[in-house]
N, C-alpha and C positions, 0 to 999 in steps of 0.2 A: 431815677431813684424813687420809683413808686413802688411801694409795697414789696412783700416777699412772702410767699405762701407755701403750703405744705399739705401732705396726707397719705394714703392707705394702699397695701398689696399682699405679700405672703410672708412666711415666717423667717426666723433668723439664724438657724444653726448651719454650720458648715456641712455641705453635702457629702454623703458617702458615695464615692464614684466607682463605677465598674473598673476592674483592672485594665480593660481594653482602653478606656479613656486615659488612664494614668500613663499608658505607654505613648500616647500622642502628646508628649510634652511640648511646650512652646519651644521652637527652635532657638529662640533667643536666650533660653535658659543656659544653653550650652556655652554661650559666650558672655554670660553675665559678669565674668571677670575680665572682660575685654579691656583694651587699652583705655584708661581713663585719666583725666586730669581735673583740676578744680578751677580752671580758668574760663571765665566768661567775661566779655567786655562789660564795663559799667557805664551807664548813662546817667549823668547828673541832671535831674529834672529842673532844678532851680536855674542851672546854666542854660538848659534847653528853652525855658520860658523866656529868657532874656535874649535869645538868639533872634536875628532878623534876616539872615541870609543863609543860603545853602552851604556856604563856606565857613560858617562858624564852627569852631572845633567840636562843640557838643553835637552839632548836627552831623558833622563828618563821622564822628564816632558811631552815632546811631545808624547812619547809612551803611557803614562798613559791617556793623553787626547784622543788619537786616539782609545784606547781600551774602553773608557767610553762612549763618545758621538760622537767623531770625530770632535768636535768643539773646537776652542781655539782662543785666541786673539794673534795677531802678533805685538810684540813690538820690539824696537831696530832695525828697518829695515833701518834707515838712510835716508829714502826718505824725501825731504823737505816739510814743511807744505804748501808751495806755490803750490806744485803739486796738493794736495788735495783741497786747496782753489779754484784753477782754474777749476778743474773738476766739483766741485759743483756749481760754478758760471755759467759754461757752461750748466750744467744740468738744473739749475733754469731758465736760460735765454730761453732755448729751450721749456720747458714745460709751460712757461708763454706766449708763442706765442699764437695768436688766433687759434681756432680749424681749421679754413679754411686755415691758413698758414701751420700748422703742417700736415694737410691732404695732402699737396703736397709731403710729404716724407713717405707716408704709405708703409709698406712692402708688397710684393706679392710673388707669386711663382717664378716669373722671377728674383727676387732679392734674392732668398733663404730666404725670410722673413726678410732680413735686412731692417731696417727703423723703422718708427713710428708705434706703436700699440695703437690705441685709446681705450677708455673704451669699453668693450664688444667684442673686437676683439680677435682672437686667441682662444686657449683652456685654460681652467682653470688649475692651477697647481694641484688641487685636482679634478680628473676626475669624482668623484662621485657627485660633486656639480654642479647643473644646473644653479644657479644664477651667472651671470658674476661677476668676481672679480673686486673690485674697484681700478683700477690702470691704468696708462698709461706707455708705455715702448718705448724704442728706442734701437734697437739691432744693434750692429756693429761687423763685423767680417772681416776676411781676404777677400779681394776682389777676385772675380772670374778671374780677369785679372790684368794686371800691372797698369791700371789706374782705377779711381773710375767709377762705372757704372751709378751713378746718381749725380745730382748737390748737393752741400752742402748747408745747411741752411744759412750760412754766411762764408765769407772768413776766413780761418784758422781753421774751425771747425774740419775737418778731421786731419789736421796736429797735433793739440793738442791731439786728441784722439789717434793718433798713438804713441805719446810720452807717454801717460798714459798707453796704452796697453803694450808698451815696458818695462816700469817700473814694471808693474804687472807681466810680464813674467819673468823678472829677479828675482823678489821677490819669485815667485813660484819655480824657479830653486834652489834658496837657501833653500827653504823648502824641495825640493826633496832630497837634500843632507842629511838633518837631518832625513828625513823619511827612506832613505836607511840605515843609521846607526842604526836607531831605530829597524829595521828589521834584524839587524846583517848581513848586506850586505856591500860591499865596498861603500864608500861615493858617488861614481859616478855611481853606478849600475843602478838606476832607470832612470836617465837621458840618459845614453847610450842605455838602453834597449828600451825606448819608448817615449823619449821626445827630439828628434833631431829637429823636425819641427812640434810641436804639433798643433792640432786644438784648437785655443784659441779665445775667443770672449768677448766682453764687452756688458753689458746690463745696460742702464740708466733707472731708474724706478722712478715713481712719484705716491705716495699714498696719496690722500686727507683723511681728517678725516673720519673714518668709524663709522656709527651708524645704529641702527635699524636692526641689524643682518647682515650687510654687512661684507664681508671678503676681506681684502686687497690682500692676496695671500694665498690660501688654503694649508693645510698640505701636504707635499710631501717630497721625498728624491731626491737629485740631481742624474741624471743618469750618469754623467761623473766621473772624477777622483778627481779634486781639485777645490774648489770655494773660492774666496776671496771677501768678502762683505765690502764695505766702506759705513758707515752710516753717515748722515749729522750732527746730533746733538743728545745729550742725551734727549732733551726735546720732541722729536717726534719719538723716537725709538719704534719699535713694533715687532722686530724679536724675535720669541720664538722657543726654541729647546725642543723636547720631550726627556725626560730622560728615563732610562731603566725601572723605576717603573711606567711610564705612565704620570707623572707630567710634567708640562711645565716650562722651565727655561727662564726667560726674559733676553735678552742680552743687557747690557748697556755698551756703549763704545763711546769715542769721535771720531770725523771724521778723526783723524790722526792715529787711531789704527784699521787696518782691522781685520775682523773676518774671520777665515779660517774654512772650513769644508770639510770633505771627502765625495765623492760621491759613487755611487753603484759600479763603476769599482774598486775603492780602496778596498771596502769590499770584492769583489770577488777575486781580486788579492791576498789579504792577507788571503784567506780561512776563511773569517768571523772573523778574529782576530781583525781587525780594523772595526769601525762602520760607517755606513752611516745612520744618524738619520733623522727622520722626523722633519721638521721645518715649520713655517708658519709666516705670517705677519698679525697682526691685529692692525691697527693704531687707537687706542681708544683715542688718544690725541685730542686736539683742533687745532693742527698744522699739516700742510702737512709734509710728510716724503719723503725724496729723498735718493736714494741709487745708488751706482755704483758697479756693480757686474762683476767680472772677472772669466771666466770659462776656466780652462786648462784641456783639455780632451784627452791628449796623441796624438801620431802620428796616422795618419789614418790607417796605416798597422800594428799597434802594436798588438801583441797577448797577450790576457789577460788570463793567466793560473796561477794556484796557485804557489806562489813563494816557492822555496825549503825550506826556513827557516820557512815557515808557515805550513809545512806538517810534520807529524810524525805518529808513530803507534797509539798514543793516539788521534791524530787529523788528520785523513786521508783526502785527498783532496776531497772537495765537488763539485768541478767544473773541 
């Protein structure tokens, strides 16, 4: 929960693309209306914090979710509604600024890409797709020094983001306890092993309504360990998760219930027992979608090797 910083890169208008690129539409556009449902398992964090064995019902629910898609809803976390209301008010206020104002905070190499990402900047989530994704972002991470490296859009901007970052970090630590138990390890095992001072960042995202083959965020897996996604409202949600049979599950949840998902490091750590599933965002509604995403990616020096409880004669270590 140390700091959160930002800064500078290129301009903000949607790119005019050659007709040739428009023809190479994301293959996933064609099945954007694929089979969807609104069911994800729910994990109650309060019950998880009281659990003491791998057989506790809350831990069993968590384990089943991790083995199936690696996605689940986080309920019972105890964080006040006001915290989520404020972060979405901040997100809306920033993205509603004029392009020329937001462009003062564009990320660059010198800021480790912290800052504003306008339409068409950066790389697509799906690297096979050439057409720029229809989104704006604002990336915040631990600052490279003890003070912020760039000015803030308005007074109190960073202070509040630090508070939200800290709250998400504590929520993720509570999940780590449940994940440890679910893997038949001591409750504090994962935190002591790799989460003393984890690399953790926030990403604010804005997705306008997508039409005509646009993709808000292409299909991908997260490269880190644990992601928490806070979505603004049910009316403009567009997050979809690919299930093991290839169908897409549409995630429905209110702004006070984060969506958790495991990344590639978690799948590798658990010897492919737990899943890092492909997911995407296609905002097919008539409303803009805003989300706040927290990535907890372990300590910088953490060694990711198959956990002992995930290896057996029948399941030898793959990594």
